[in-house]
N, CA, C and O atoms as a MOPAC input file, in Angstrom:
PM7 MOZYME 1SCF
protein

 N     -0.51000 1     6.44300 1    -7.19900 1
 C      0.91700 1     6.37400 1    -6.96200 1
 C      1.28000 1     5.14900 1    -6.14100 1
 O      2.24700 1     4.45300 1    -6.45200 1
 N      0.50800 1     4.88200 1    -5.09200 1
 C      0.77100 1     3.72500 1    -4.25300 1
 C      0.69900 1     2.44400 1    -5.07500 1
 O      1.58300 1     1.59100 1    -4.99600 1
 N     -0.36700 1     2.32200 1    -5.86400 1
 C     -0.53300 1     1.11200 1    -6.67200 1
 C      0.59700 1     0.95300 1    -7.67100 1
 O      1.06400 1    -0.16200 1    -7.90400 1
 N      1.04100 1     2.04500 1    -8.26000 1
 C      2.13600 1     1.97900 1    -9.22700 1
 C      3.40500 1     1.49100 1    -8.55400 1
 O      4.09400 1     0.62500 1    -9.09400 1
 N      3.72700 1     2.02900 1    -7.38900 1
 C      4.93100 1     1.60000 1    -6.67700 1
 C      4.83900 1     0.14200 1    -6.26700 1
 O      5.83900 1    -0.57400 1    -6.29400 1
 N      3.64300 1    -0.30700 1    -5.88500 1
 C      3.48400 1    -1.70200 1    -5.50200 1
 C      3.64400 1    -2.61500 1    -6.70500 1
 O      4.22100 1    -3.69600 1    -6.58800 1
 N      3.14300 1    -2.19600 1    -7.85600 1
 C      3.25300 1    -3.02100 1    -9.05100 1
 C      4.69700 1    -3.09600 1    -9.52600 1
 O      5.15400 1    -4.14900 1    -9.97100 1
 N      5.40200 1    -2.00200 1    -9.43500 1
 C      6.80300 1    -1.97800 1    -9.83400 1
 C      7.64000 1    -2.74500 1    -8.82400 1
 O      8.65600 1    -3.34300 1    -9.17600 1
 N      7.21200 1    -2.72700 1    -7.56800 1
 C      7.89000 1    -3.47900 1    -6.52300 1
 C      9.06600 1    -2.75100 1    -5.90700 1
 O      9.90900 1    -3.37100 1    -5.25800 1
 N      9.13500 1    -1.46100 1    -6.09800 1
 C     10.24600 1    -0.71000 1    -5.53000 1
 C      9.75600 1     0.64500 1    -5.05000 1
 O      8.81400 1     1.21800 1    -5.59700 1
 N     10.39700 1     1.12500 1    -4.04500 1
 C     10.09400 1     2.44600 1    -3.52000 1
 C     11.38000 1     3.24100 1    -3.54500 1
 O     12.38500 1     2.80100 1    -2.98600 1
 N     11.37700 1     4.40900 1    -4.18300 1
 C     12.59100 1     5.21400 1    -4.20700 1
 C     13.09800 1     5.46900 1    -2.79700 1
 O     12.34900 1     5.90700 1    -1.92400 1
 N     14.37900 1     5.19000 1    -2.58300 1
 C     14.98100 1     5.42200 1    -1.27800 1
 C     14.96700 1     4.22100 1    -0.36200 1
 O     15.57100 1     4.26100 1     0.71000 1
 N     14.29500 1     3.15000 1    -0.75500 1
 C     14.24400 1     1.94100 1     0.06500 1
 C     15.05500 1     0.83800 1    -0.59700 1
 O     14.97500 1     0.61600 1    -1.80500 1
 N     15.82300 1     0.16600 1     0.21600 1
 C     16.48200 1    -1.03100 1    -0.25400 1
 C     17.84400 1    -0.84900 1    -0.89200 1
 O     18.49100 1    -1.84200 1    -1.22400 1
 N     18.29700 1     0.35300 1    -1.07500 1
 C     19.57200 1     0.54000 1    -1.73900 1
 C     20.75900 1     0.61200 1    -0.81200 1
 O     21.90100 1     0.55700 1    -1.26800 1
 N     20.51400 1     0.73400 1     0.49700 1
 C     21.61700 1     0.94400 1     1.41900 1
 C     22.32100 1    -0.31900 1     1.86200 1
 O     23.54700 1    -0.39900 1     1.78700 1
 N     21.58000 1    -1.30000 1     2.31900 1
 C     22.16500 1    -2.49500 1     2.91000 1
 C     21.56800 1    -3.70900 1     2.21000 1
 O     20.37800 1    -3.98100 1     2.36600 1
 N     22.36300 1    -4.43900 1     1.44700 1
 C     21.84800 1    -5.56000 1     0.67000 1
 C     21.31700 1    -6.67800 1     1.55900 1
 O     20.49900 1    -7.47500 1     1.10100 1
 N     21.75300 1    -6.76600 1     2.81200 1
 C     21.23000 1    -7.79600 1     3.70800 1
 C     19.89300 1    -7.39000 1     4.31200 1
 O     19.18800 1    -8.22300 1     4.88300 1
 N     19.54600 1    -6.12400 1     4.18900 1
 C     18.27800 1    -5.62800 1     4.71600 1
 C     17.56100 1    -4.86300 1     3.60200 1
 O     17.87700 1    -3.70200 1     3.34600 1
 N     16.57500 1    -5.52400 1     2.92600 1
 C     15.91900 1    -4.87800 1     1.79000 1
 C     15.11800 1    -3.64300 1     2.13400 1
 O     14.72100 1    -2.90600 1     1.23200 1
 N     14.86600 1    -3.39100 1     3.40800 1
 C     14.11600 1    -2.18800 1     3.76800 1
 C     15.02100 1    -1.10500 1     4.34200 1
 O     14.53400 1    -0.08700 1     4.83400 1
 N     16.32700 1    -1.31300 1     4.28300 1
 C     17.25000 1    -0.31100 1     4.79800 1
 C     17.11800 1     0.96400 1     3.97600 1
 O     17.36200 1     0.94300 1     2.77000 1
 N     16.74000 1     2.06400 1     4.59900 1
 C     16.48300 1     3.27800 1     3.83300 1
 C     17.75300 1     3.98200 1     3.37700 1
 O     18.76500 1     4.01200 1     4.07800 1
 N     17.66300 1     4.54000 1     2.18900 1
 C     18.73400 1     5.39800 1     1.69800 1
 C     18.22700 1     6.81400 1     1.52600 1
 O     19.02300 1     7.73300 1     1.33500 1
 N     16.93500 1     7.00800 1     1.58900 1
 C     16.36800 1     8.34100 1     1.45000 1
 C     14.99300 1     8.40800 1     2.08700 1
 O     14.64500 1     9.41200 1     2.70700 1
 N     14.20900 1     7.35200 1     1.94200 1
 C     12.88200 1     7.30000 1     2.53300 1
 C     13.00500 1     6.87900 1     3.99800 1
 O     13.98600 1     6.24800 1     4.39100 1
 N     12.00700 1     7.23300 1     4.79300 1
 C     12.05400 1     6.82900 1     6.19300 1
 C     11.85000 1     5.32500 1     6.29100 1
 O     11.18700 1     4.72000 1     5.44800 1
 N     12.42100 1     4.73300 1     7.32100 1
 C     12.31500 1     3.28000 1     7.48000 1
 C     10.86200 1     2.85800 1     7.68200 1
 O     10.48900 1     1.76200 1     7.26500 1
 N     10.03300 1     3.69200 1     8.30700 1
 C      8.62600 1     3.32000 1     8.50200 1
 C      7.88800 1     3.24900 1     7.16600 1
 O      7.04200 1     2.37600 1     6.97200 1
 N      8.20000 1     4.16100 1     6.24400 1
 C      7.60100 1     4.11300 1     4.90500 1
 C      8.05600 1     2.84900 1     4.19500 1
 O      7.24700 1     2.16700 1     3.56600 1
 N      9.32900 1     2.53300 1     4.28900 1
 C      9.86300 1     1.32700 1     3.65300 1
 C      9.19900 1     0.08200 1     4.21000 1
 O      8.86800 1    -0.83300 1     3.45600 1
 N      9.00000 1     0.03600 1     5.51500 1
 C      8.36900 1    -1.12500 1     6.14100 1
 C      6.93800 1    -1.31000 1     5.65700 1
 O      6.50900 1    -2.43500 1     5.40000 1
 N      6.19300 1    -0.20800 1     5.53200 1
 C      4.80100 1    -0.31300 1     5.08000 1
 C      4.75600 1    -0.78100 1     3.62800 1
 O      3.92000 1    -1.61300 1     3.27400 1
 N      5.64500 1    -0.25700 1     2.78400 1
 C      5.65600 1    -0.70800 1     1.39500 1
 C      6.09800 1    -2.15700 1     1.28900 1
 O      5.61600 1    -2.88600 1     0.42200 1
 N      7.00000 1    -2.58400 1     2.15000 1
 C      7.40600 1    -3.99100 1     2.16200 1
 C      6.21100 1    -4.85400 1     2.54700 1
 O      5.95000 1    -5.88100 1     1.92000 1
 N      5.48800 1    -4.43300 1     3.57900 1
 C      4.29600 1    -5.15800 1     4.01500 1
 C      3.26900 1    -5.23500 1     2.88300 1
 O      2.65800 1    -6.28000 1     2.66000 1
 N      3.08900 1    -4.13400 1     2.18200 1
 C      2.12800 1    -4.10200 1     1.07800 1
 C      2.54100 1    -5.03500 1    -0.05100 1
 O      1.70300 1    -5.74800 1    -0.60300 1
 N      3.81500 1    -5.03600 1    -0.39600 1
 C      4.27100 1    -5.88000 1    -1.50300 1
 C      4.20200 1    -7.35300 1    -1.13400 1
 O      3.96300 1    -8.19400 1    -2.00100 1
 N      4.40600 1    -7.67800 1     0.13500 1
 C      4.32200 1    -9.06700 1     0.58200 1
 C      2.88800 1    -9.55200 1     0.66500 1
 O      2.64300 1   -10.75700 1     0.62400 1
 N      1.93500 1    -8.63700 1     0.78100 1
 C      0.53600 1    -9.04500 1     0.88400 1
 C     -0.01900 1    -9.44900 1    -0.47200 1
 O     -1.09200 1   -10.04900 1    -0.54400 1
 N      0.68300 1    -9.13600 1    -1.53300 1
 C      0.24000 1    -9.52000 1    -2.86500 1
 C     -0.83900 1    -8.59900 1    -3.40400 1
 O     -1.39300 1    -7.77500 1    -2.67600 1
 N     -1.12300 1    -8.74500 1    -4.65200 1
 C     -2.11800 1    -7.89800 1    -5.29700 1
 C     -3.40300 1    -8.64900 1    -5.60300 1
 O     -4.31200 1    -8.08400 1    -6.21300 1
 N     -3.49900 1    -9.90100 1    -5.19800 1
 C     -4.66500 1   -10.72300 1    -5.47300 1
 C     -5.78700 1   -10.36600 1    -4.50000 1
 O     -5.83900 1   -10.88400 1    -3.38500 1
 N     -6.66200 1    -9.50100 1    -4.92100 1
 C     -7.74900 1    -9.03900 1    -4.06400 1
 C     -8.97800 1    -9.89100 1    -4.34200 1
 O     -9.89700 1    -9.46100 1    -5.04000 1
 N     -8.98900 1   -11.09200 1    -3.79600 1
 C    -10.07200 1   -12.03400 1    -4.09400 1
 C    -10.76600 1   -12.55900 1    -2.84400 1
 O    -11.57700 1   -13.48200 1    -2.92300 1
 N    -10.45100 1   -11.97500 1    -1.69200 1
 C    -11.11400 1   -12.40800 1    -0.46100 1
 C    -11.25100 1   -11.20800 1     0.47600 1
 O    -10.58700 1   -10.18500 1     0.30600 1
 N    -12.12600 1   -11.35800 1     1.46400 1
 C    -12.29300 1   -10.28700 1     2.44500 1
 C    -10.98300 1   -10.02500 1     3.17900 1
 O    -10.65100 1    -8.87600 1     3.47000 1
 N    -10.24000 1   -11.08500 1     3.47900 1
 C     -8.97300 1   -10.93200 1     4.21200 1
 C     -7.96300 1   -10.10000 1     3.42200 1
 O     -7.29300 1    -9.23900 1     3.99000 1
 N     -7.85000 1   -10.35100 1     2.11900 1
 C     -6.87500 1    -9.58200 1     1.33000 1
 C     -7.33100 1    -8.14000 1     1.14900 1
 O     -6.50200 1    -7.23000 1     1.13300 1
 N     -8.63200 1    -7.91800 1     1.01300 1
 C     -9.13200 1    -6.54600 1     0.93100 1
 C     -8.89900 1    -5.81200 1     2.25300 1
 O     -8.50100 1    -4.64700 1     2.26300 1
 N     -9.15100 1    -6.49900 1     3.35800 1
 C     -8.92400 1    -5.87400 1     4.67100 1
 C     -7.45000 1    -5.52500 1     4.86200 1
 O     -7.11900 1    -4.48000 1     5.42100 1
 N     -6.56900 1    -6.40700 1     4.39400 1
 C     -5.12300 1    -6.14800 1     4.48500 1
 C     -4.76700 1    -4.91500 1     3.65400 1
 O     -4.01400 1    -4.05500 1     4.11200 1
 N     -5.30400 1    -4.82500 1     2.43600 1
 C     -5.03700 1    -3.66300 1     1.57400 1
 C     -5.52200 1    -2.38700 1     2.23500 1
 O     -4.83600 1    -1.36600 1     2.19100 1
 N     -6.70000 1    -2.43300 1     2.84900 1
 C     -7.23000 1    -1.25700 1     3.52000 1
 C     -6.33500 1    -0.85700 1     4.69700 1
 O     -6.06500 1     0.32800 1     4.89200 1
 N     -5.87900 1    -1.82600 1     5.47000 1
 C     -5.01100 1    -1.54100 1     6.62100 1
 C     -3.68900 1    -0.91600 1     6.17700 1
 O     -3.21700 1     0.04200 1     6.78800 1
 N     -3.09700 1    -1.45400 1     5.12100 1
 C     -1.83400 1    -0.91000 1     4.61700 1
 C     -2.05200 1     0.50400 1     4.08400 1
 O     -1.22500 1     1.38900 1     4.31000 1
 N     -3.15600 1     0.71700 1     3.38100 1
 C     -3.45700 1     2.04900 1     2.85300 1
 C     -3.63700 1     3.04700 1     3.98800 1
 O     -3.19500 1     4.19200 1     3.88600 1
 N     -4.27600 1     2.62500 1     5.06000 1
 C     -4.45800 1     3.50900 1     6.20900 1
 C     -3.10700 1     3.88600 1     6.82400 1
 O     -2.90400 1     5.02900 1     7.23500 1
 N     -2.18700 1     2.92200 1     6.88300 1
 C     -0.84800 1     3.21800 1     7.40000 1
 C     -0.14100 1     4.23400 1     6.51100 1
 O      0.50600 1     5.15800 1     7.00400 1
 N     -0.26800 1     4.05900 1     5.20000 1
 C      0.37900 1     4.98300 1     4.26100 1
 C     -0.20400 1     6.38800 1     4.37300 1
 O      0.52700 1     7.37300 1     4.26900 1
 N     -1.50400 1     6.48400 1     4.58300 1
 C     -2.12600 1     7.79900 1     4.77000 1
 C     -1.53700 1     8.47100 1     6.00200 1
 O     -1.26500 1     9.67100 1     5.99000 1
 N     -1.34100 1     7.70900 1     7.05200 1
 C     -0.75100 1     8.26500 1     8.26900 1
 C      0.68000 1     8.73500 1     8.08600 1
 O      1.14100 1     9.62200 1     8.80300 1
 N      1.38700 1     8.14400 1     7.12800 1
 C      2.78000 1     8.51000 1     6.87300 1
 C      2.95000 1     9.56900 1     5.78600 1
 O      4.05200 1    10.07200 1     5.56900 1
 N      1.86000 1     9.90200 1     5.10800 1
 C      1.94900 1    10.87200 1     4.01200 1
 C      2.37800 1    12.24000 1     4.54800 1
 O      1.97300 1    12.64700 1     5.63800 1
 N      3.20500 1    12.94400 1     3.76700 1
 C      3.60500 1    14.29000 1     4.18300 1
 C      2.38500 1    15.21300 1     4.26400 1
 O      1.39400 1    14.99300 1     3.56700 1
 N      2.45200 1    16.22600 1     5.09600 1
 C      1.31400 1    17.13800 1     5.25800 1
 C      0.77400 1    17.68500 1     3.93600 1
 O     -0.43700 1    17.83200 1     3.77500 1
 N      1.65100 1    17.98000 1     3.00800 1
 C      1.21700 1    18.53100 1     1.72400 1
 C      0.43700 1    17.51800 1     0.88800 1
 O     -0.26400 1    17.90200 1    -0.04800 1
 N      0.55200 1    16.22700 1     1.21600 1
 C     -0.13200 1    15.18200 1     0.45300 1
 C     -1.27700 1    14.52800 1     1.22200 1
 O     -1.89300 1    13.58400 1     0.72800 1
 N     -1.56600 1    15.01900 1     2.41900 1
 C     -2.61900 1    14.40300 1     3.23500 1
 C     -3.97600 1    14.40000 1     2.53100 1
 O     -4.69500 1    13.40300 1     2.59300 1
 N     -4.33300 1    15.47700 1     1.87700 1
 C     -5.63700 1    15.52800 1     1.20100 1
 C     -5.71600 1    14.46100 1     0.11100 1
 O     -6.72200 1    13.76100 1    -0.00700 1
 N     -4.65600 1    14.33900 1    -0.68300 1
 C     -4.63600 1    13.32300 1    -1.73800 1
 C     -4.65900 1    11.91600 1    -1.13900 1
 O     -5.34100 1    11.03000 1    -1.65500 1
 N     -3.92600 1    11.71600 1    -0.07000 1
 C     -3.87600 1    10.40700 1     0.57700 1
 C     -5.25600 1    10.02000 1     1.10600 1
 O     -5.65500 1     8.86000 1     1.00400 1
 N     -5.97400 1    10.96800 1     1.65900 1
 C     -7.30700 1    10.68200 1     2.18700 1
 C     -8.29500 1    10.37400 1     1.06300 1
 O     -9.18500 1     9.54000 1     1.22900 1
 N     -8.14300 1    11.03600 1    -0.06600 1
 C     -8.98300 1    10.71300 1    -1.22700 1
 C     -8.69800 1     9.28900 1    -1.68900 1
 O     -9.62600 1     8.53700 1    -1.98800 1
 N     -7.41700 1     8.91200 1    -1.75100 1
 C     -7.05500 1     7.56500 1    -2.15500 1
 C     -7.61900 1     6.53400 1    -1.16800 1
 O     -8.11800 1     5.48800 1    -1.58300 1
 N     -7.54000 1     6.82500 1     0.12300 1
 C     -8.09600 1     5.92700 1     1.13700 1
 C     -9.59600 1     5.75700 1     0.91300 1
 O    -10.11600 1     4.64700 1     1.02600 1
 N    -10.28700 1     6.83400 1     0.59900 1
 C    -11.72700 1     6.74000 1     0.34400 1
 C    -12.00100 1     5.87400 1    -0.88700 1
 O    -12.96800 1     5.11200 1    -0.90700 1
 N    -11.15200 1     5.99000 1    -1.91600 1
 C    -11.31400 1     5.14300 1    -3.10400 1
 C    -11.14800 1     3.66200 1    -2.75500 1
 O    -11.93400 1     2.82700 1    -3.20400 1
 N    -10.14000 1     3.33800 1    -1.96500 1
 C     -9.92300 1     1.94700 1    -1.56000 1
 C    -11.09900 1     1.45700 1    -0.72000 1
 O    -11.55800 1     0.32800 1    -0.89400 1
 N    -11.58300 1     2.29100 1     0.18100 1
 C    -12.73000 1     1.93700 1     1.01600 1
 C    -13.96400 1     1.68200 1     0.15600 1
 O    -14.69100 1     0.71300 1     0.37600 1
 N    -14.19700 1     2.54900 1    -0.82000 1
 C    -15.34300 1     2.38200 1    -1.71800 1
 C    -15.21100 1     1.11400 1    -2.55800 1
 O    -16.19600 1     0.41000 1    -2.78200 1
 N    -13.99700 1     0.82300 1    -3.02100 1
 C    -13.77900 1    -0.40500 1    -3.79500 1
 C    -14.02700 1    -1.63500 1    -2.93500 1
 O    -14.59400 1    -2.61900 1    -3.41000 1
 N    -13.61000 1    -1.58900 1    -1.68100 1
 C    -13.85000 1    -2.69900 1    -0.75800 1
 C    -15.35000 1    -2.91400 1    -0.57700 1
 O    -15.82600 1    -4.04900 1    -0.59500 1
 N    -16.07800 1    -1.83900 1    -0.40800 1
 C    -17.53100 1    -1.94100 1    -0.23100 1
 C    -18.17900 1    -2.53700 1    -1.48100 1
 O    -19.04700 1    -3.40300 1    -1.37300 1
 N    -17.76900 1    -2.08700 1    -2.64800 1
 C    -18.30300 1    -2.62500 1    -3.89200 1
 C    -17.93200 1    -4.09900 1    -4.05900 1
 O    -18.77000 1    -4.91500 1    -4.44300 1
 N    -16.67800 1    -4.43600 1    -3.76900 1
 C    -16.22800 1    -5.81700 1    -3.89500 1
 C    -17.00500 1    -6.74200 1    -2.96400 1
 O    -17.26500 1    -7.89600 1    -3.30400 1
 N    -17.37100 1    -6.23800 1    -1.79800 1
 C    -18.10800 1    -7.08300 1    -0.85200 1
 C    -19.47000 1    -7.48900 1    -1.41300 1
 O    -19.99900 1    -8.54200 1    -1.05700 1
 N    -20.02900 1    -6.67000 1    -2.27700 1
 C    -21.31000 1    -7.01600 1    -2.90300 1
 C    -21.17200 1    -8.19900 1    -3.85400 1
 O    -22.15500 1    -8.87600 1    -4.15600 1
 N    -19.95200 1    -8.44600 1    -4.32500 1
 C    -19.68400 1    -9.51500 1    -5.29100 1
 C    -18.75600 1   -10.57000 1    -4.70300 1
 O    -17.95200 1   -11.16800 1    -5.41800 1
 N    -18.87100 1   -10.79600 1    -3.39300 1
 C    -18.07000 1   -11.79800 1    -2.67400 1
 C    -16.56800 1   -11.60200 1    -2.85600 1
 O    -15.80400 1   -12.56600 1    -2.89800 1
 N    -16.16100 1   -10.34800 1    -2.96300 1
 C    -14.76100 1    -9.93300 1    -3.01300 1
 C    -14.00100 1   -10.44200 1    -4.23700 1
 O    -12.77100 1   -10.50100 1    -4.21800 1
 N    -14.70700 1   -10.80500 1    -5.28400 1
 C    -14.06300 1   -11.27000 1    -6.51300 1
 C    -13.87000 1   -10.06500 1    -7.42300 1
 O    -14.82600 1    -9.36300 1    -7.75000 1
 N    -12.62800 1    -9.83200 1    -7.82700 1
 C    -12.32600 1    -8.70900 1    -8.71100 1
 C    -12.62500 1    -9.08800 1   -10.15500 1
 O    -12.61900 1   -10.26400 1   -10.52000 1
 N    -12.88000 1    -8.09200 1   -10.95000 1
 C    -13.06600 1    -8.30100 1   -12.38200 1
 C    -11.69200 1    -8.54300 1   -13.00600 1
 O    -10.76300 1    -7.77000 1   -12.77100 1
 N    -11.55500 1    -9.61300 1   -13.80200 1
 C    -10.22800 1    -9.89000 1   -14.40500 1
 C     -9.82200 1    -8.82700 1   -15.40600 1
 O     -8.74400 1    -8.91200 1   -15.99400 1

């Protein structure tokens, strides 16, 4: 879900309230909007340790913001990102095209 929202570049409830402030919430909390903004600005090019570390940090923030009913799923997703980072490190952080 996180990856889909990042690829689409929009988060429901974020950005619709104040055109001068793209993270102004209309339904989502401002902290969720800020994390998704940070994630979208970091780009999807996972080709270095720095970009992988940034993705992991953003994912950790999102896990912390996940609703209680979604915490288990969020933690599974965090483990997937962590495992992908570990695998990528074996190949000098170069993703398969």
